C-alpha positions as CSV (number, residue, x, y, z in Angstrom):
1,M,-24.5,-11.3,-110.8
2,H,-25.0,-15.0,-111.2
3,R,-22.2,-15.4,-113.8
4,L,-19.8,-13.4,-111.5
5,S,-20.6,-15.5,-108.5
6,E,-20.2,-18.7,-110.6
7,F,-16.8,-17.4,-111.8
8,I,-15.7,-16.6,-108.3
9,V,-16.8,-19.9,-106.8
10,G,-15.1,-21.8,-109.7
11,L,-11.9,-19.8,-109.2
12,L,-11.9,-20.5,-105.5
13,F,-12.5,-24.2,-106.2
14,G,-9.7,-24.3,-108.7
15,L,-7.3,-22.6,-106.3
16,G,-8.3,-25.0,-103.6
17,L,-7.5,-27.9,-105.9
18,L,-4.1,-26.5,-106.7
19,L,-3.2,-25.7,-103.1
20,S,-4.4,-29.1,-101.8
21,G,-2.3,-31.1,-104.4
22,M,-5.4,-32.6,-106.1
23,T,-4.0,-31.6,-109.5
24,D,-0.8,-33.6,-109.0
25,P,-1.5,-37.2,-110.3
26,S,1.4,-38.6,-108.3
27,K,0.1,-37.2,-105.1
28,V,-3.4,-38.7,-105.8
29,Q,-1.9,-42.1,-106.7
30,G,0.3,-42.0,-103.6
31,F,-2.9,-41.5,-101.5
32,L,-4.5,-44.5,-103.3
33,D,-1.4,-46.7,-102.8
34,L,-2.3,-48.3,-99.5
35,A,0.2,-51.1,-99.9
36,G,3.2,-48.9,-100.9
37,T,4.3,-45.5,-99.8
38,W,0.9,-44.2,-98.7
39,D,0.5,-40.4,-98.6
40,P,-2.5,-39.7,-96.2
41,S,-2.5,-35.9,-96.8
42,L,-5.4,-36.0,-99.2
43,A,-7.6,-37.6,-96.5
44,F,-7.5,-34.2,-94.8
45,V,-8.6,-32.6,-98.1
46,M,-11.5,-35.0,-98.4
47,G,-12.4,-34.7,-94.7
48,G,-12.5,-30.9,-95.1
49,G,-14.7,-31.3,-98.2
50,I,-17.1,-33.6,-96.4
51,L,-17.3,-31.2,-93.4
52,V,-18.0,-28.2,-95.6
53,G,-20.6,-30.2,-97.6
54,F,-22.3,-31.5,-94.4
55,V,-22.6,-27.9,-93.0
56,A,-23.8,-26.5,-96.3
57,F,-26.4,-29.2,-96.9
58,T,-27.6,-28.8,-93.3
59,I,-28.2,-25.1,-93.9
60,A,-29.6,-25.6,-97.4
61,K,-32.3,-28.1,-96.1
62,K,-33.7,-25.2,-94.0
63,R,-33.9,-22.8,-97.0
64,T,-36.2,-22.5,-100.0
65,T,-34.0,-20.2,-102.1
66,N,-30.3,-20.1,-102.8
67,V,-28.0,-17.3,-101.6
68,L,-28.7,-15.2,-104.7
69,G,-32.5,-15.7,-104.4
70,G,-33.0,-18.3,-107.1
71,A,-34.8,-21.6,-106.7
72,L,-32.9,-24.2,-104.6
73,H,-32.8,-27.7,-106.1
74,L,-31.4,-30.3,-103.7
75,P,-30.9,-33.9,-104.7
76,T,-33.8,-36.2,-104.0
77,A,-32.5,-39.6,-105.0
78,T,-31.8,-42.0,-102.1
79,H,-31.8,-45.4,-103.8
80,I,-28.5,-47.2,-104.3
81,D,-28.8,-49.2,-107.5
82,K,-26.5,-51.2,-109.8
83,R,-25.9,-48.2,-112.1
84,L,-24.7,-46.1,-109.2
85,V,-22.4,-48.7,-107.8
86,L,-20.9,-49.5,-111.3
87,G,-20.5,-45.8,-112.1
88,G,-18.7,-45.3,-108.8
89,L,-16.4,-48.2,-109.4
90,L,-15.6,-46.9,-112.9
91,F,-15.0,-43.4,-111.6
92,G,-12.7,-44.8,-108.9
93,A,-10.8,-46.9,-111.4
94,G,-10.3,-44.0,-113.7
95,W,-9.2,-41.8,-110.8
96,G,-6.7,-44.4,-109.6
97,L,-5.3,-45.1,-113.0
98,A,-4.9,-41.5,-114.2
99,G,-4.6,-39.7,-110.9
100,F,-7.3,-37.2,-112.0
101,C,-10.9,-36.7,-111.3
102,P,-12.9,-34.2,-113.4
103,G,-12.3,-30.9,-111.5
104,P,-8.6,-31.3,-111.0
105,A,-8.2,-32.6,-114.6
106,L,-9.7,-29.4,-116.0
107,V,-7.5,-27.2,-113.7
108,S,-4.4,-29.2,-114.8
109,M,-5.4,-29.0,-118.4
110,A,-5.7,-25.3,-118.2
111,A,-2.2,-25.2,-116.6
112,G,-0.9,-27.0,-119.7
113,Q,-0.5,-30.6,-118.5
114,D,-0.6,-32.9,-121.5
115,K,-1.8,-35.9,-119.5
116,A,-4.7,-33.9,-118.2
117,L,-5.7,-32.9,-121.8
118,V,-5.8,-36.6,-122.7
119,F,-7.8,-37.4,-119.6
120,V,-10.3,-34.6,-120.4
121,L,-10.7,-35.7,-124.0
122,A,-11.3,-39.3,-122.9
123,M,-13.8,-38.0,-120.2
124,V,-15.7,-36.0,-122.8
125,L,-15.8,-38.9,-125.2
126,G,-17.1,-41.2,-122.4
127,M,-19.8,-38.6,-121.6
128,G,-20.8,-38.5,-125.2
129,I,-21.0,-42.3,-125.4
130,Y,-23.1,-42.4,-122.3
131,E,-25.5,-39.8,-123.8
132,W,-25.7,-41.7,-127.1
133,A,-26.4,-45.0,-125.2
134,E,-29.1,-43.4,-123.1
135,R,-30.9,-42.0,-126.2
136,K,-30.7,-45.2,-128.1
137,P,-34.0,-47.1,-128.1
138,K,-34.0,-49.9,-125.6
139,A,-34.7,-53.4,-127.0
140,T,-37.9,-54.9,-125.6
141,Q,-38.0,-58.3,-124.1
142,P,-40.4,-60.8,-125.7
């Protein structure tokens, strides 16, 4: 049942990305182009996502299990540090340059967009480099 629900939720998410225009890099870049011909339509997509997330987290905080009865693991980190800020800036720069973030890139890649394939390959390479750097022994200060 878990795999079926994962598939249905993923399918619904992918369809939402397609319908909202998040898989069109020019639409995303038009939203980010505040000084040019700004396209505010994705602000409604983000607002809808924030609203759904707010309601879902409000309900989830009152529960101890997820909808299918499994353990519910909510985020516990509340500290904003340098790594979080730098990661957000890097994510935003990549989103602005390519017009993709991870979810829409995967949907676009599955739809056959070459640009999305390049983005996903670069994303996977970046994740691999991050994992390698995290496992690398840290040099100690004298």
